[in-house]
N, C-alpha and C positions, 0 to 999 in steps of 0.2 A: 809047359808054362814056366816062365822064369820070374823070380822076384827081382826087379830092377830098381836100384836106388838112383834117383836123378837129383842132382843138387844144383841150385842156382842162387844167385844173389844180385840185387840191384833194383832197377826200376821195373815197371810193368813190361817195358820193352825187353828186359832181360828174362823175366819170369814167364811171360805168356808163351813164348816159343816152346818152353819145356812143358807147359801144361798141354800144348798141342801134341808134343811128342808123347807124353804120358797117355793122352787119349788114344793116339794111334797104336801104342803098344797094348793098351787095355783091349782095344777092338780086335787085336790079334791073339788075345788069350793070355797075355802076360799080366803080371801084377806090379804095376809101377807105383813107386812111392816117391813123392816130391819133397825134398828137404830144402827148406828155404825160410827166410824170416817169418815170424809169427804174423806179421802184417798181412801176408797173403793166404793165411789159413782158409778163410771163407771162400776165396776165389778158387782155390784148389779143391776143397771139399765139395763145392757146388758142382764140380765136374765129375764127382764120384771117384776122385783120385785120392789115394792115401796121402796123408800129410804128416811130416815130422818137422818140428821147429829147429832151425839151425841159423845162428846169427853170423855176424853181428847184427843186432837189431837196430836198424835205422828206418825211420818212418819216411817213405818217399814223398809224403805230403808236407814234410817239414821244410818249408821254403828256404830257411837260412842254411840248413845243412846241404840241401841240394844245390843252392847257389855256390857254396864253398867247393863242393865236389866238381861242379861244372865250370869253375873258374878256368879261363883259357890258359893262364900261366901256371897256376899252382894246383889245379884240381886233381891231377893224377897223383901228385905228391901227397896231398891231403887224404885222398881216398886210400892210398896204399900205406903211408906211414902213420896216419892217425886213426884210421878206421879198421882196415882189413888185417894188416900184418900184426898189430898189437893184440888182436883178438884170436890169433891162430890157435892158442891152447883151448879156448872155450869152443871155437868152431870144431876143432878136432874131437873134443869130448862129445859134443852134441851130434856130430855126424857119425861117430862111432856107435852111439846109442841108437841111431836110426838104421844102422847097417843090418840089424838082426835078420838073418835068412837071405840076404841079398846075394845074387849070383853074378851081378854086374853093377858097376858104378859108372854113371854118365855125369860129367861135370861141366859146368860153366867156366870160362877162363879165369875168374877170380875166386873160385872156391878152392883155395890153396890146400885145404885139409884133405881133399879127395885123393890126390896122388900119394900122399903120405899114408893114408889108410890102405890104399891098394898095395903099396910096398910092404906094409906090415902084414896084411892078411893074404896076399896073393890073389885076391879077387880081381878079375879083369877090369880094367879101367878104360873108358873112352873119353878122351878130351875133345870138347867141341868148341867151335868159334862162331860167334854171331855176327861180328862186325869185321869188315875188310881190314880195318886198322890192325887187327890182331894177327894178321898174316904178315910176318916179317920177311919180306923178300929182298934178296940182294939185287934184284933187277927192277923192281917197282916199289919205290919207297912209299910208305904210308904217309898220310898228312897228319902231322903231330900238332895238336891244338896249341901248345905253347909256342910253336915255331912253324907256321904254315909255309913260310918262305923256303924251308928246307926242301920241299917238293920240287921247287924250281931249280934248285942246285943240281938235280939229277942230270940236267942238260950238259953239265961239265964233263960227264963221262961215267962209265960203269963202276969206277972206284968210289964214287960219292956216296951211294946208298950204303954200302958196307961200312964206310968210314963213319957216317952219321949214326948208324945203329950202334957201332962200337962206342961212340961218344955217349949215346943215350944209356947204354949198359954201364959205362963207367960212372956217369952221374948218379945212377940209381943203385949202384952195386951194394951199398950198405943197407938199403931199405929192407930187404928180406931177412935180416939177421934173426928176428923172432922165429921165422920158419926154420932156419938152419939150427937154432938152439933146440927147437922141438924135435927135429930129426935126430940130433945128437943125443938128446935125453932118451929117445926111443931106440937108440943103438942102430940107427939107419945111417947110411952114407949121407954126406952133406947134400948131395944132389946139385943139379944145375939151377940157375936162376929161375924161380917159379914164374916170373912174368914173361920171360923170353923163351923158355923151353916147356914142353909138355903140353 
């Protein structure tokens, strides 16, 4: 039996699959603990799964915040630059506190503290992906909400998808600076872009 720390962040659509994973692990004799915002405590505990609060805390029923995050043009920037990256220090501290006794860490794509903790501790880390958009392929470009027309540009040839991903990386290159600063403070290598690698 292993103690497995699972971390997720986002809407019910982000958290519910990890509740399902935790239930499956528990049914196989493991001890899963789900680390996610306080908002989900009752849903997690109702399933008999261990819960640890890890932010940033955003209420998914807060229509104004959700509307800003879901904005087709600026939503990703708002989510990353205003909500997730600036809170990496707090998320790291909370996730570190939740880690006690864990033998494996399973993370959602935007729980950026998980790979940092895995690098610090040597605990094995499994990165998961819920949405096809998170698979950055050089052959089949994702549909990016701010620019859905980019998908049609693929027809121009195999060079288009890698070029467009390079542009997206360049535009967002400075966004994860809080993550890099935390890694530096912890004497870890800078690491790759947390949104595109891992």
